C-alpha positions in Angstrom: -45.9 -86.9 6.7 -48.8 -87.9 4.5 -50.9 -86.2 1.9 -54.5 -87.5 1.4 -57.0 -86.7 -1.3 -60.6 -87.5 -0.6 -63.3 -87.0 -3.4 -66.5 -85.5 -2.1 -69.8 -86.4 -3.5 -71.5 -83.0 -3.4 -74.9 -84.6 -4.4 -75.2 -86.1 -0.9 -76.8 -84.2 2.0 -74.0 -85.1 4.3 -71.5 -83.6 2.0 -73.4 -80.3 1.7 -73.8 -80.3 5.5 -70.0 -80.3 5.8 -69.1 -78.0 3.0 -71.2 -75.1 4.4 -69.4 -75.2 7.8 -65.6 -74.9 8.4 -66.3 -76.0 12.0 -68.0 -79.3 10.9 -65.3 -80.1 8.4 -62.7 -79.4 11.0 -64.4 -81.9 13.3 -64.7 -84.4 10.5 -61.0 -84.2 9.8 -60.0 -84.7 13.5 -62.3 -87.7 13.6 -60.1 -89.3 11.0 -57.4 -90.0 13.6 -57.5 -92.1 16.8 -58.9 -90.2 19.8 -56.2 -91.4 22.2 -53.2 -89.2 22.8 -52.6 -85.7 21.3 -54.5 -84.9 18.2 -52.3 -84.6 15.1 -51.2 -81.3 13.5 -53.4 -81.8 10.4 -53.9 -79.2 7.7 -56.8 -79.4 5.3 -58.3 -77.7 2.3 -61.3 -78.1 0.1 -60.8 -77.6 -3.7 -63.7 -77.2 -6.1 -63.4 -77.1 -9.8 -63.2 -79.2 -13.0 -66.5 -81.0 -12.1 -65.2 -82.4 -8.8 -64.6 -81.4 -5.2 -61.8 -82.8 -3.1 -60.7 -82.6 0.5 -56.9 -82.5 0.9 -55.3 -83.4 4.3 -51.7 -83.1 5.3 -51.0 -85.0 8.5 -48.1 -86.7 10.4 -50.1 -90.0 10.5 -52.4 -91.8 8.1 -56.1 -90.8 8.4 -59.0 -93.2 8.3 -61.8 -91.6 6.3 -64.3 -94.4 6.5 -66.8 -92.1 8.3 -66.4 -89.5 5.5 -67.0 -92.1 2.8 -70.2 -93.1 4.5 -71.3 -89.5 5.0 -70.0 -87.6 2.0 -68.5 -90.0 -0.5 -69.3 -93.0 -2.7 -69.7 -96.0 -0.3 -70.6 -98.4 -3.1 -67.6 -97.5 -5.3 -64.3 -98.9 -3.8 -62.2 -96.9 -6.3 -63.7 -93.6 -5.0 -62.7 -93.8 -1.3 -59.5 -91.9 -0.7 -55.8 -91.9 -1.6 -53.0 -91.3 0.9 -49.4 -90.9 -0.2 -46.2 -90.8 1.8 -45.1 -87.2 1.4 -41.5 -87.5 2.7 -39.9 -88.7 -0.5 -41.4 -85.6 -2.3 -40.2 -83.3 0.4 -36.7 -84.7 0.3 -36.5 -84.0 -3.4 -37.1 -80.3 -3.1 -34.2 -78.2 -4.1 -33.4 -74.5 -4.7 -33.9 -73.6 -8.3 -36.9 -75.8 -8.9 -40.1 -74.3 -10.4 -43.6 -75.5 -9.4 -47.2 -74.6 -9.7 -48.8 -74.0 -6.3 -52.1 -73.6 -4.6 -52.8 -72.1 -1.2 -56.0 -71.2 0.6 -55.1 -68.7 3.3 -56.5 -66.2 5.8 -54.8 -62.9 4.8 -54.9 -60.6 7.8 -53.0 -57.7 9.2 -52.5 -56.3 12.7 -53.9 -52.8 13.4 -52.5 -51.0 16.4 -54.9 -50.3 19.2 -54.3 -47.1 21.2 -53.2 -48.1 24.7 -53.3 -51.8 23.8 -50.3 -54.2 24.0 -51.5 -56.2 21.0 -52.9 -55.0 17.7 -56.4 -55.9 16.4 -56.5 -58.5 13.7 -58.2 -57.3 10.5 -58.8 -59.2 7.3 -57.4 -58.1 3.9 -60.5 -58.0 1.6 -59.1 -56.3 -1.6 -57.5 -58.6 -4.1 -54.4 -56.3 -4.4 -53.9 -56.4 -0.6 -54.4 -60.1 -0.4 -51.8 -60.6 -3.2 -49.4 -58.3 -1.4 -49.9 -60.2 1.8 -48.6 -63.4 0.2 -45.8 -61.8 -1.8 -44.5 -60.1 1.3 -44.0 -63.5 3.0 -42.4 -65.5 0.2 -38.9 -65.0 1.4 -39.6 -66.6 4.8 -41.6 -69.3 3.1 -38.6 -70.3 1.0 -39.7 -69.3 -2.5 -40.3 -66.4 -4.9 -43.1 -65.8 -7.3 -41.6 -65.0 -10.8 -43.1 -62.3 -13.0 -45.0 -63.3 -16.1 -44.5 -62.1 -19.7 -46.3 -58.8 -18.8 -44.1 -58.1 -15.8 -46.7 -59.0 -13.2 -46.2 -61.7 -10.5 -47.6 -65.1 -11.6 -50.2 -65.5 -9.0 -54.0 -65.3 -9.2 -56.3 -64.6 -6.3 -59.6 -66.4 -6.6 -62.5 -68.0 -4.6 -62.6 -65.2 -2.1 -65.1 -65.8 0.6 -65.9 -65.3 4.3 -66.8 -68.1 6.6 -68.8 -67.4 9.8 -69.6 -69.9 12.5 -69.9 -70.1 16.3 -66.9 -71.6 18.0 -67.7 -74.5 20.3 -67.5 -73.9 24.0 -67.2 -70.2 23.4 -69.3 -67.6 25.1 -72.7 -67.0 23.7 -72.6 -64.8 20.7 -68.8 -65.2 20.1 -68.9 -65.9 16.4 -65.7 -66.7 14.4 -65.2 -64.9 11.1 -62.5 -66.2 8.7 -61.8 -64.3 5.5 -60.4 -66.8 2.9 -58.7 -66.5 -0.4 -57.2 -69.1 -2.7 -53.9 -68.3 -4.5 -53.0 -70.2 -7.7 -49.5 -69.4 -9.1 -46.0 -70.3 -9.9 -43.1 -70.4 -7.5 -39.3 -70.8 -7.7 -37.7 -72.6 -4.7 -35.1 -70.4 -3.0 -34.7 -72.3 0.4 -35.9 -75.9 0.4 -35.8 -76.1 4.2 -38.1 -73.2 4.7 -40.4 -74.4 1.9 -40.6 -77.8 3.6 -41.6 -76.1 6.8 -44.3 -74.2 5.0 -45.7 -77.3 3.3 -45.9 -79.3 6.6 -46.8 -76.6 9.1 -49.0 -74.4 7.0 -49.0 -70.7 6.1 -50.8 -68.0 8.1 -53.7 -68.2 10.5 -56.9 -70.2 10.8 -55.2 -73.5 10.0 -57.9 -75.5 11.9 -60.6 -74.0 9.5 -59.3 -75.0 6.1 -56.5 -72.4 5.7 -52.8 -72.7 5.4 -52.3 -75.8 3.3 -49.8 -75.1 0.5 -49.5 -77.8 -2.2 -47.3 -78.0 -5.2 -47.8 -79.6 -8.7 -45.8 -79.9 -11.8 -46.2 -77.1 -14.3 
């Protein structure tokens, strides 16, 4: 597995064209891999803050982001292209008891029963409290817990809440896609390294093709 960080030049028109559309960014990520064979199971996320915007990609093979550099990067600055790191050594070092800072952009949803229907209707959680509860209710199966802070509250903050709307390609006319997104910043304690590795490499929740599901860790 590989983790890639690509700095986006938000001053360029091509970058703005991608940033306003989850569908376009999804297509740009897929274009980073050879078209022959099955497309890779790639997760991606856009992070903005601290005077920079970055695209992160988790993938089983190395991406080639030359097209993104030309469209949304700094083509004349060779040190500002992208950085790809082998993620396996980091994954292998994960152990129960470790504490990490984490970030996750996800699509917090719930299933609402439909009378007479075999499957429930998917509805987004829109309140901060419900979005936080959505994540905390899944931490056991994801291989970690979120410890409480000095005031007795879980150490996780919900921010950058937004809704992305776009028309899915090849869908029937008028079939728009709506993805409610929220970014979680917090602290986690590893309880099951195997489950956490699965979450890191396979993603969390729904809408993984559209910038959701990528969980990343950092030192505190």
